[in-house]
N, C-alpha and C positions, 0 to 999 in steps of 0.2 A: 905851658905857654901856647900850645897849638890851639887851645880853646880861645885864648885871647886873640890870636891871629885870625882865626876863622870869624870870631865875633866882630872884629874890626871891619872886615869886608862885608859881612852880612848886614850889620847894623848901619854902616855908613853908606852902602850902595844898594844892596838887594832889597832889604825891607822898605827903605824909603821909596824906591822905584815901584815896588809892588803896591804900595799904598796910594800912589799918585793916580788921581782919577783920569788924567788926560794922556797917560802913557798908553799907546796902542796895545791891544791884546796880544798881537804877535810878538811884540817886544817883551811883554810881561811873561809870555811863555818861555822865551829865551832866558830871561832872568831866573825864573823858577828852575829851569834845567841847570843853569850854572850854579845857582844857590845849592841845589841838591849835591852837585859835585863838590863844591867847596866844603860842605858839611862832612864829607867822607875822608878828607885828608887827615892823616895821623901825624905827619911830621912837617915842621915849618919849611924845611928845605924843599920838600916835594911841592908844597903849596907855592913857594917862591918860584920854582921852575915853571909852574903853571902861570903865575902872575907875570913872568917875563914877557909874555906875549902882549902885555899892556904897557910896555916901557915907553912907547911912542904915541903921541897924539895923532890919530888918523886925520888925513886931509878931509875936509868937508865933502860929503858925497861918497866916501869910500867905506863907511861903516854906519849902517842904518841904526844900530843900537846906540852908538856913541852920539850920532847926530840927534837922535830922539831925546836922549838924556840932556844934552846941552840946550836944546830948544826949550826944554822945560825947567832948566836951571838945576838939574840933578847932578850929583857927583857920579862919575864913572870910575871903573877900575883904573883907568889911566891917571885919574886925579889922585887916587890913594896909593898908587904904586910906590912913589918916592917915600911916602909916610911909612908904608909897610916895610920897605927896604931898610930905612933908618931905624925904625922901632925894633926890628927883629934881626939886626945885623949880626948878632952873635950866634944866631941859630940857622942862618941861611944855608950852611953846609950840612945840616942834619937831614939827610935823605935816606930813603929806604934802599937797602942793598940786597943783593941776591942771597947773601948769607942769612938774612932774616927769614927767608922762606925755608921751612923745615919739611923734609919729606914726611908725608903723612899728616901734615898740618892742614887746617881748614882755612881757606882764604876766600873772601868775597870777590865778585867780579870787579867791585870798586878797587880793592887792594891790587889786583892784577892790572887793571886799567891805569891806575895812578902810577904804579911802578914802571909800566911800559911807556908811560908818557903819551 
C-alpha cells in the first residue's frame, strides 16, 4: 500500500509540477527535494505524519510554493491531503517504531530522518 500512497502524491502533484513549463526553477527544485523524500517513506503512517503539515490551505502570500501552484492551476499537497487521509484511513497508524531498529542493523539517513520526523 505504501507504493500506492507514494504514487498518489508523486503523480498527482510532483510530476505534474515538474513538467509545467511556467513553474519557476526555484519551486521545481523544492518539488524535486520533496519528491525525493516522499519516495523514501516505507510506512503510510509515517508519510501521513509528514503530510499533516499540509492540512490547512495557507493564506495568499504566506507560502511561495502553494501560491505558484495555484497561479498555474496545479494541485498542491494541500489539495490531495483529504484524499490521502480518506483513501488510506485504515493505515494511518502504521508508523515506524523504535523497536524496528535492531542493534547491528543497517539504516539509511532517510530511515533515521523519517523516524525522527
